[in-house]
C-alpha positions as CSV (number, residue, x, y, z in Angstrom):
1,M,-1.1,22.7,-17.4
2,K,-3.2,24.6,-14.1
3,H,-0.9,25.5,-11.3
4,G,-1.8,26.5,-7.7
5,K,-2.1,29.9,-6.6
6,K,1.1,29.3,-4.2
7,Y,2.8,27.8,-6.6
8,T,2.6,30.8,-9.2
9,D,3.6,33.2,-6.5
10,S,6.9,31.0,-6.6
11,V,7.1,31.6,-10.4
12,K,6.1,35.5,-9.8
13,N,9.1,36.0,-7.3
14,N,11.5,34.0,-8.7
15,D,13.6,34.3,-11.8
16,L,13.1,30.3,-13.1
17,S,15.1,31.3,-16.1
18,Q,18.3,32.3,-14.4
19,L,21.5,29.9,-14.1
20,Y,22.2,29.7,-10.1
21,D,25.3,28.8,-8.1
22,P,24.2,25.4,-6.0
23,K,24.0,27.2,-2.6
24,E,22.1,30.0,-3.9
25,A,20.2,27.7,-6.3
26,L,19.0,26.2,-2.6
27,T,18.0,29.0,-0.8
28,V,16.1,30.7,-3.8
29,T,14.3,26.5,-4.1
30,C,13.6,26.7,0.0
31,S,11.7,30.2,-0.2
32,T,8.6,28.0,-2.3
33,A,8.2,25.4,-0.3
34,K,4.7,26.9,0.2
35,A,2.9,23.9,1.4
36,K,1.5,23.4,4.9
37,F,3.6,20.0,5.7
38,D,7.1,19.9,5.1
39,E,8.5,19.9,1.4
40,T,11.1,17.2,-0.1
41,V,14.0,18.7,-2.0
42,E,14.8,16.7,-5.1
43,V,17.7,17.1,-7.4
44,H,17.6,16.3,-11.5
45,V,20.5,15.9,-13.1
46,K,21.0,15.1,-16.7
47,L,24.2,13.8,-18.1
48,G,26.0,13.6,-21.4
49,V,26.0,9.7,-21.5
50,D,23.7,7.4,-23.4
51,S,22.0,4.9,-20.8
52,R,21.6,2.3,-23.9
53,H,25.3,1.6,-23.7
54,A,26.4,-0.7,-20.8
55,D,29.8,1.3,-20.6
56,Q,28.1,4.5,-19.8
57,Q,26.0,3.8,-17.5
58,V,26.0,5.5,-14.0
59,R,24.8,4.0,-10.9
60,G,25.9,4.4,-7.4
61,S,25.1,5.0,-3.7
62,V,25.8,7.9,-1.1
63,V,25.2,8.3,3.0
64,L,24.1,12.2,2.7
65,P,25.8,13.6,5.8
66,N,22.5,15.3,7.1
67,G,20.2,12.4,5.9
68,T,16.8,12.7,4.0
69,G,14.7,13.8,6.9
70,K,12.1,10.6,5.9
71,K,12.3,7.8,8.3
72,V,13.2,4.4,6.1
73,R,11.8,1.2,7.0
74,V,14.2,-2.1,5.8
75,A,13.6,-5.6,5.1
76,V,16.2,-7.7,4.6
77,F,16.4,-10.9,3.2
78,A,18.9,-13.1,5.9
79,K,19.2,-16.0,7.8
80,G,20.8,-17.2,10.6
81,A,23.3,-15.1,12.4
82,D,22.5,-12.5,9.4
83,A,19.2,-12.2,10.8
84,D,19.8,-11.2,14.2
85,K,22.2,-9.0,13.4
86,A,20.0,-7.1,10.9
87,K,17.2,-7.2,13.8
88,E,20.3,-5.5,16.1
89,A,20.9,-2.9,13.3
90,G,16.9,-1.7,13.3
91,A,15.7,-3.3,10.5
92,E,11.9,-3.3,10.9
93,I,11.6,-6.4,8.5
94,V,13.8,-9.6,8.0
95,G,13.2,-13.0,6.9
96,A,14.5,-15.4,4.3
97,E,11.9,-17.6,2.6
98,D,8.7,-16.5,4.1
99,L,9.6,-13.0,3.5
100,V,9.8,-13.7,0.3
101,A,6.2,-15.3,0.3
102,Q,5.1,-12.3,1.9
103,V,6.5,-10.1,-1.0
104,Q,5.0,-12.1,-3.4
105,G,1.8,-12.2,-1.8
106,G,1.6,-8.0,-2.1
107,M,3.7,-7.1,1.6
108,L,5.7,-4.2,0.2
109,D,5.3,-1.8,3.3
110,F,9.3,-0.9,3.2
111,D,11.4,1.5,1.6
112,V,15.1,-0.1,1.2
113,A,15.6,-4.0,0.6
114,I,19.1,-5.2,1.5
115,A,20.4,-9.2,1.0
116,A,23.2,-11.5,2.5
117,P,24.8,-12.9,-0.5
118,N,23.5,-16.6,0.6
119,T,19.7,-15.6,-0.2
120,M,19.9,-13.9,-3.6
121,G,18.6,-17.7,-4.8
122,L,16.1,-16.8,-3.0
123,V,15.8,-12.8,-3.9
124,G,16.1,-13.5,-7.3
125,R,12.3,-14.8,-8.1
126,L,10.9,-11.3,-6.3
127,G,12.9,-9.4,-9.1
128,K,9.8,-8.2,-11.5
129,I,8.1,-6.9,-7.9
130,L,10.9,-5.2,-6.5
131,G,12.6,-3.9,-10.2
132,P,10.0,-2.0,-11.8
133,R,9.9,-0.2,-7.4
134,G,13.3,0.2,-7.9
135,L,13.6,-1.6,-4.3
136,M,15.7,-4.8,-6.3
137,P,18.8,-5.4,-4.1
138,S,22.0,-5.0,-5.8
139,P,25.8,-5.2,-5.1
140,K,26.2,-2.0,-7.3
141,A,23.9,-0.4,-4.5
142,G,25.3,-2.6,-1.3
143,T,21.9,-3.7,-0.6
144,V,23.6,-7.0,-1.9
145,T,26.3,-7.6,1.3
146,P,27.7,-10.0,3.4
147,D,27.6,-7.1,5.9
148,V,24.0,-6.9,6.5
149,A,24.0,-4.8,10.0
150,K,26.1,-1.9,8.1
151,A,24.3,-2.0,5.5
152,V,21.2,-1.4,7.7
153,Q,22.6,1.5,9.1
154,D,23.8,3.2,6.4
155,A,19.8,3.2,5.0
156,K,18.7,4.6,8.0
157,A,21.5,7.3,8.6
158,G,20.4,8.5,5.0
159,K,21.9,6.1,2.4
160,I,20.4,7.3,-1.5
161,E,20.8,5.3,-4.8
162,Y,21.3,7.6,-7.8
163,R,21.0,5.6,-11.1
164,L,20.6,7.0,-14.7
165,D,17.1,6.6,-16.1
166,K,16.1,6.0,-19.8
167,S,16.6,9.9,-20.3
168,N,20.3,10.1,-18.8
169,I,18.7,11.7,-16.2
170,I,19.2,10.8,-12.5
171,H,16.7,11.7,-9.9
172,C,17.1,12.0,-6.0
173,V,15.6,13.3,-2.9
174,I,18.2,15.6,-0.8
175,G,16.6,16.4,1.9
176,K,13.5,18.5,3.3
177,A,12.7,21.8,2.6
178,S,13.4,22.4,7.0
179,F,16.9,21.4,6.4
180,G,17.4,24.9,5.3
181,A,20.3,25.9,2.1
182,D,23.4,24.9,4.1
183,K,22.2,21.2,4.9
184,L,21.2,20.9,1.8
185,Y,24.2,22.4,0.2
186,E,25.9,20.0,2.1
187,N,24.1,16.7,0.7
188,F,23.4,18.2,-2.5
189,S,27.8,18.2,-2.8
190,T,27.6,15.2,-1.6
191,L,25.4,13.3,-4.3
192,L,27.1,15.3,-7.2
193,D,30.5,14.9,-6.1
194,A,29.6,11.2,-5.9
195,I,27.5,10.9,-9.6
196,V,31.2,13.1,-11.2
197,K,33.2,10.1,-9.6
198,A,31.2,7.7,-10.9
199,K,31.5,9.3,-15.0
200,P,32.1,6.6,-16.7
201,A,35.4,6.2,-19.1
202,A,33.1,6.1,-22.4
203,A,31.8,9.2,-21.9
204,K,32.7,11.9,-24.1
205,G,31.5,15.9,-24.2
206,Q,30.5,18.1,-21.5
207,Y,29.2,15.8,-19.0
208,I,26.6,17.5,-16.4
209,K,24.4,18.4,-19.0
210,S,22.0,20.5,-16.8
211,C,20.7,20.5,-13.2
212,T,17.8,21.2,-11.3
213,V,16.2,21.4,-8.0
214,A,12.7,21.5,-6.5
215,T,10.5,21.3,-3.4
216,T,7.6,18.6,-3.6
217,M,5.3,21.3,-5.0
218,G,7.6,23.9,-6.2
219,P,8.9,24.9,-9.8
220,G,12.2,24.0,-10.6
221,V,15.1,26.0,-10.5
222,K,18.6,25.5,-12.6
223,V,22.0,25.6,-10.6
224,N,24.7,26.5,-13.4
225,P,26.3,23.3,-14.3
226,T,29.5,24.6,-14.8
227,K,29.7,25.3,-10.8
228,V,28.4,22.0,-10.3
229,T,31.8,20.1,-10.2
230,A,33.1,22.7,-7.8
231,A,30.5,22.3,-5.0
232,A,32.4,19.4,-3.2
233,P,35.1,21.0,-1.8
234,A,33.4,24.3,-1.7
235,A,31.0,22.4,0.9
236,E,34.4,21.0,2.7
237,G,36.4,24.3,2.7
């Protein structure tokens, strides 16, 4: 695979084989952001679990203290008073049967989908459309809830969902390169703390196998997995 000049320069100026402490890794990552746009910073965490087993799934959500830097468009499946509350909380798209029909017709102009429990009979029809895109509302992710207003506010404030993929890796956005290492570290610590707390009882051996941070266009920077679990307390202190 041929990389561009900016990527090559980032690799040349950084020892990408080294395992960095979390904050140092984020400092290096920010230095690799060479694009003309504000690059997104992502975290990729490989866990010592087996996603094929139901008792080793790792999934949840967390509100990042500094947000993601992205304007989030929220769609809410709700009726009556719940619909009114969702609109007041700032949801861009609100509806029930009509919204289901729009999505079935190809309308997917939103980043997060939230549903009041009494609409899940309708939303269930959209599983094949929303599921593959990671947009299907779920109680575990806090996107099926009787308090739709709070769910909308959390989504706007920077709530993200973390979920194990088939390779036992969690991929998450933690902000923009312009945030700087300090704010990214706070977000990183909050996310990793949540992932550590979500460790399944059935998980054996080393839980955090590897951790890498990277910008949209930059190379991956490796984080020392033994330092990851100490990140959250360090951020608080």
